MARVOBA-120539 format. One record per residue (C-alpha): x, y, z. Coordinates in steps of 0.5 Angstrom, whole numbers, plus 2048, in hexadecimal, padded with zeros to 3 digits. Layout:
% MARVOBA-120539
XYZ ...
//
This chain:
% MARVOBA-120539
8048307E0 8008307DA 7FC8367DC 80283A7DE 8068387D8 80683E7D3 80A83B7CE 80D8347CB 8128347C6 81282F7C0 8198307BF 8208337C1 8268357BF 82A82F7C2 82D8297BF 8298237C4 8238207C2 82181E7BB 8238227B5 81D8257B1 81D8217AA 81B8287A6 81F82B7A1 81E83179E 81F834796 824838795 82183B78F 81A83C791 81B83C799 81583779A 81683179F 81682B79C 81382479F 81181F79B 81081779B 816817797 81B81B79C 8188187A2 81A81179F 82181379E 8228167A5 81F8107A8 82380B7A4 82A80F7A6 82880F7AD 8278087AD 82D8067AA 83280C7AE 82E80F7B3 82A8167B4 83181A7B5 8328187AE 82D81E7AC 8338237AF 8388207AC 83681F7A5 8338257A0 82C82579D 82F823796 83281D799 82C81B79D 82681C798 826817792 82A81978B 82681D787 82181F78C 81D82678B 81982B78E 81282978E 81083178E 814833788 81982E786 81F830789 82582C78B 82982F790 82782E797 82983079E 82782C7A5 82282E7AB 8288307B0 8238307B6 8228297BA 81B8277BC 81A8287C4 81C8217C8 8158227CC 8118237C5 81581D7C2 8138187C8 80C81C7CA 80A8197C3 80C8127C4 8058107C6 8038107BF 80880C7BC 8098077C2 8028067C3 7FD8087BF 8008077B8 8058017B9 8017FD7BF 7FA7FF7BE 7F88027C5 7F88097C8 7F880B7CE 7FD8087D2 7FC8057D9 8028097DC 80780E7DB 80D80D7DF 8138127E1 8168177E5 81381C7E8 8168227E4 81281F7DE 80B8237E0 80F8297DC 8128237D7 81081D7D4 80981D7D8 8078247D6 80A8237CE 80681D7CD 8008207D0 8008267CB 8028227C6 7FC81D7C6 7F78227C7 7FA8277C2 7FA8217BD 7F581C7BF 7F08207C3 7EF81A7C7 7F281C7CE 7F88197D1 7FC8147CE 7FC8117D5 7F780E7DB 7FC8107E1 8038137E2 8088107E7 80E8147E9 8148127ED 81A8157F0 8218147EF 82680F7F1 82B8127F6 83180F7FA 83080D802 831814804 82C8177FF 83181A7FA 8308197F2 8358147F0 83B8167EC 8418127E9 8458187EC 8438177F3 84380F7F2 83D80E7F6 83980A7F0 8368037F1 8377FE7EC 8307FA7EC 8357F47E9 8397F47EF 8327F47F3 8307EE7F0 8377EA7F1 8377EB7F8 82F7EB7FA 82C7E87F4 8277EB7EF 8217EB7F3 8247F07F8 8247F57F2 81D7F47F2 81C7F57F9 8207FB7FA 81B7FE7F4 8157FB7F7 8177FE7FE 8188057FD 81380A7FD 81580D7F6 8118137F6 8178167F9 81F8147F7 82080D7F9 82780C7FD 82C8077FA 8328047FE 8357FD800 8337FE807 82B7FF805 82B7F8801 82F7F5808 8297F880B 8247F5806 8277EF806 8247ED80D 81D7EF80B 81E7EA805 8217E5809 81B7E580E 8167E4808 81A7DF805 81B7DB80C 8137DC80D 8127D8806 8177D3808 8147D280F 80D7D180B 8107CD805 8137C880A 80C7C780E 8087C6808 80C7C0806 8077BB804 8017BF805 7FB7BF7FF 7F97C67FE 7F37C37FB 7F07C1801 7F07C7806 7ED7C780D 7E77CA80C 7E67D1810 7E17CE815 7E67C9817 7EC7CD817 7EF7CF81E 7EE7D6820 7F57D8820 7F67D5819 7EF7DA817 7F37DF81B 7F97DF816 7F57DF810 7F17E4813 7F77E8813 7F97E680C 7F37E980A 7F57EF80C 7FB7EF809 7F87ED802 7F47F3803 7F97F8804 7FE7F57FF 7F87F57FA 7F77FD7FB 7FF7FE7FB 8007FB7F4 7F97FF7F2 7FD8057F4 8048037F2 8068047F9 80B7FE7F8 80F8007FE 8087FF803 8087F87FF 80F7F6801 80E7F9808 8077F5809 80A7EF808 8107EF80C 80C7F2812 8087EC811 80D7E7811 8117EA817 80A7EC81C 8057E781A 8097E1818 80F7E181B 80E7E4822 8077E1823 8047DC81E 80A7D881B 80D7D7823 8077D4825 8057CF820 80C7CC820 8097C7825 8037C5821 8077C481B 80C7C081E 8097BC823 8027BB821 8007B581D 8027B6816 7FB7B6813 7F77B9819 7F27BE819 7F77C381D 7FD7C2819 7F97C3812 7F57C9815 7FC7CC815 7FF7CA80F 7F87CD80B 7FA7D380E 8017D380C 7FF7D1805 7FA7D7805 8007DB807 8057D9803 8017D97FD 7FF7E07FE 8057E3800 8097E07FA 8047E37F5 8047E97F8 80C7EA7F9 80D7E77F2 80D7EE7EE 8127F07F2 8167EA7F4 8157E67EE 81B7E17EE 81A7DF7F5 8127DF7F5 8137DA7EF 8187D67F3 8137D57F8 80D7D47F3 8117CE7F0 8127CB7F6 80B7CC7FA 8057C87F9 7FF7CA7F5 7F87C97F4 7F57C77ED 7F37CD7EA 7FB7D07EB 7FF7D17E6 8057CE7E9 80A7D07E4 80B7D77E6 8087DB7EC 8077E17E7 8027DD7E3 7FD7DD7E9 7F97E37EC 7FA7E57F3 7F57E37F8 7EF7E67FB 7EE7E6802 7EB7DF805 7E57E3808 7E27DB80A 7E87DA80F 7E87E2812 7E67E2819 7E17E881B 7E47EE81E 7E27EC825 7E67E5824 7EC7EA822 7EB7EE828 7EC7E882D 7F27E6829 7F57ED829 7F47EC831 7F77E6831 7FD7E982D 7FE7EE833 7FE7E9838 8037E5835 8077EB834 8077EC83C 8087E583D 80E7E4838 8127EA83C 8117E6842 8147E083F 81A7E483D 81B7E6843 81B7DF846 8207DD840 8247E2842 8257E0849 8267D9846 8207D584A 81D7D3843 8207D283C 81B7D2837 8147D4839 8117CD839 8157CC83F 8117D1842 80A7D1846 8067D8846 8017DA84B 7FD7E084A 7F97E484F 7F57EA84D 7F57F0852 7F07F484F 7E97F384C 7EC7F5845 7F17F0846 7ED7EB848 7E77EB842 7ED7EB83D 7F07E5840 7E97E2840 7E87E3839 7EE7E0837 7EF7DA83C 7EB7D4838 7F07D6832 7F57D1834 7FA7D5837 8007D0838 8007CF830 7FF7D782F 8047D9834 8097D3832 80A7D183A 8087CA83D 8037CC842 7FF7D3843 7FB7D3849 7F67D984A 7F57DB852 7F07DF855 7F47E085B 7FB7E385B 8017DF85A 8077E0860 80C7DF85B 80F7D985F 8147D685A 8137DA855 8187DB84F 8157E284E 80F7E684F 80C7EC84B 8077F184A 8037F2844 8057F8840 8007F683A 7FB7F483E 7FB7F8845 7F97F584B 7FC7EE849 8017EA84D 8057E584A 8097E084E 80E7DB84A 8117D584D 8147CE84B 80F7C9848 80E7C384C 80E7BC849 8127B9844 8157BC83E 8127B8837 8187B7833 8147B882D 8107BE82E 8147C1834 80E7C2837 80E7C183F 8097BC841 8067B9847 8037B3844 80A7B1840 80A7AA83D 80E7A5842 8147A383F 8147A8838 8137AE83C 80E7B0836 8087B5838 8017B2837 8007B5830 8077B382D 8067AC830 7FF7AB82C 8027AE826 8097A9826 8047A3828 8017A5821 8077A581E 80879E81F 
//
């Protein structure tokens, strides 16, 4: 646009922007602009605003007895042109930065996409022309316009405007921030009550995830984290996934892609946490001994997750993340006063699993997806209720399926599938008394049979056990934990 611009207007014949504070001597015709005349104009503008230039005569503006510095004349007229708005705003970098605050250039200029021909360009031209030091900004960031839910411009006459005060009253202040942080601002951003209702679901998912973490971190000391060597593999999987999120969010912030941040954290809460990790570790958190390694391992992962997510989301969900920060435990080096007084976490490399280990977890997740499908069929037939009421049998018909099952067989399938029993059969299953049967989709060649779990339902953890304690019905694990409670 600079190369193709043939001319540039400093002033124009219309009254917008600021008037040019120049007088002309009626006697000699020369322009008059002195320290005394500028001071008189500045005093007038401070008292009455710049419109006073058009409302008063030259004699009313200039000091009494003022004379032309060229000929000594006493009759003057005003300049009628106005300073072009872009020239006016384009020169603010000198007054706002270099002169008043002592820094130059700015880190960023941010405005609408039309400013490449406006403020961005006039700022560049005035800086190069007057100072010869290049652009007054290191970066320019542009955005689209706010439109209604159908993509139409908002107008009072159409009645399609959205008042932020109404949104804040109904949804809270952070919802405005989440809306801005979830939209791709490179294009026009739609705004409607329906959009805020949809966004509220994402907000509640993050808030409920944080509440789950907070509840299970009660009494946990983050200064005594479980070491990487002691942490259970599932918890290390969760931290490895957190590391991926940290990297993605950091890159998104660096590129001002705020919607990527919001969507990445929401997806992490929904896919990795709610649908998988948090569901599995409930048993450890609720039923294992309070100070056991298994429970503390999960708490360590939860702390790292909550601490990291709260810091990452704080620039967008400022109020919510500060609430979380004030409620959660902290390490000695943390500033507990406010989340924004702390730096975002780097990936926890010491806890990360290797690529081959993560591939093994991908295989487990694929198998779990197929098992869950058959469990849902059994639940629909009313043969079982919760998955813990089920016993699952796996049979691999193909070499590929057999290799995958063998690869994950020692990972603790009962815990990871959240069933009371999981058997692997070399020969086929007749399906006698089966609540449901099915074939693998994510793992082709896998046959899955679901039956009602044998044994007694533990009243504490709800697992079915064939070794239940007589009288109490507690499974061996829960019986041992309860005994230690005294």
